C-alpha positions as CSV (number, residue, x, y, z in Angstrom):
1,M,103.6,153.1,153.7
2,A,103.7,149.1,153.7
3,D,102.5,147.0,150.6
4,R,99.2,144.9,151.3
5,G,99.4,143.3,148.1
6,D,96.4,143.1,145.7
7,A,93.3,143.9,147.6
8,S,91.2,142.6,144.9
9,Q,92.2,138.9,145.8
10,S,90.3,137.2,148.6
11,P,91.4,134.2,151.0
12,P,91.2,130.9,149.0
13,E,89.0,130.2,151.9
14,W,86.6,132.8,151.2
15,D,86.2,131.5,147.7
16,R,86.0,127.7,149.2
17,I,82.9,128.6,151.5
18,A,81.2,131.3,149.0
19,N,81.4,128.4,146.7
20,S,80.1,125.8,148.8
21,K,76.9,124.4,148.9
22,K,75.8,124.8,152.8
23,F,76.9,128.6,152.3
24,A,74.5,128.6,149.5
25,D,72.1,127.0,151.3
26,L,72.5,129.3,154.4
27,L,72.0,132.3,151.9
28,A,68.9,130.5,150.6
29,V,67.5,130.0,154.5
30,K,67.9,133.4,155.3
31,R,66.2,134.4,152.0
32,L,63.6,132.1,152.9
33,F,63.3,134.9,155.7
34,I,64.1,138.2,155.1
35,V,62.5,138.8,151.7
36,P,58.6,137.8,153.0
37,A,59.3,139.6,155.8
38,F,60.1,142.8,153.8
39,I,58.1,142.7,151.6
40,F,55.1,142.4,154.4
41,F,56.6,145.2,156.1
42,L,56.6,147.1,153.1
43,L,53.7,146.7,151.8
44,N,52.0,147.0,155.3
45,Y,54.2,150.4,156.0
46,M,52.9,152.3,152.5
47,L,49.1,150.6,153.0
48,L,49.0,153.7,155.6
49,S,49.9,156.4,153.1
50,I,47.8,155.0,150.6
51,L,44.7,154.8,152.4
52,V,45.4,157.9,154.6
53,G,45.7,159.6,150.9
54,Y,42.9,157.7,149.4
55,A,40.2,156.9,152.1
56,P,40.6,159.9,154.2
57,K,37.1,159.5,155.4
58,L,37.6,156.0,156.8
59,M,40.9,156.4,158.7
60,S,39.3,159.3,160.5
61,T,36.7,157.1,161.6
62,R,37.0,157.2,165.6
63,V,37.2,154.0,167.5
64,V,37.6,155.6,171.0
65,G,37.4,159.1,172.0
66,T,39.9,160.9,169.9
67,L,41.9,157.8,168.5
68,N,40.9,157.0,164.8
69,L,42.1,154.2,162.6
70,A,45.1,156.1,161.4
71,N,46.3,156.7,164.9
72,L,46.1,152.9,165.4
73,F,47.3,152.3,161.6
74,A,50.0,154.4,162.8
75,F,50.6,152.3,166.0
76,W,50.5,149.0,164.6
77,Q,54.1,150.0,162.5
78,F,55.3,149.9,165.4
79,V,54.0,147.0,166.5
80,V,54.9,145.1,163.3
81,G,58.3,146.1,163.3
82,W,59.0,144.8,166.8
83,T,57.3,141.3,166.0
84,I,59.7,140.9,162.7
85,A,62.7,141.7,165.0
86,W,61.5,139.4,167.2
87,L,60.8,136.7,164.5
88,Y,64.5,137.4,163.1
89,L,66.0,137.3,166.3
90,R,64.3,133.6,166.6
91,A,65.5,132.7,163.4
92,S,69.1,133.6,163.6
93,A,69.3,131.0,166.3
94,K,69.0,128.5,163.2
95,F,71.3,131.2,161.0
96,D,73.8,130.6,163.7
97,L,73.9,126.8,164.1
98,L,74.5,127.0,159.7
99,T,77.2,129.4,160.1
100,E,78.5,127.7,162.8
101,D,78.8,124.2,160.7
102,I,80.1,126.2,158.2
103,L,82.9,127.4,159.9
104,E,83.4,124.2,161.2
105,D,84.3,123.4,157.7
106,V,87.0,125.5,157.6
107,R,88.7,125.0,160.7
108,D,89.2,121.0,159.9
109,P,89.9,121.0,156.3
110,S,89.5,117.3,156.4
111,V,85.9,118.5,155.9
112,R,84.6,119.8,152.3
113,D,81.2,120.4,151.7
114,G,80.0,117.5,153.7
115,R,81.9,114.8,151.4
116,G,84.5,114.5,154.1
117,G,88.0,114.2,153.2
118,E,87.7,115.9,149.2
């Protein structure tokens, strides 16, 4: 069995990337999208159960034929999920540009956190 060395040691490039301002900016930009999207989705998802449990008369209100508000709200969950996925796909283009900028710094050691040559 080959000795892999100390697995807890991370490569110096990773330490430099993880401590860079550009990486912190990337995480902040991602957080600006992910946290509100997650909170909206979670509240929207929980609202169906809450309304069915506490307002069953309202949720059983028929809209068209046998289709009621609970059915529409359940369908709405799919619309919201796919919309958030689509929005994330669009936002990920910006994330990719920021990631590529970070990787360019790793490939070109003369560039350090945008300060050039430090």
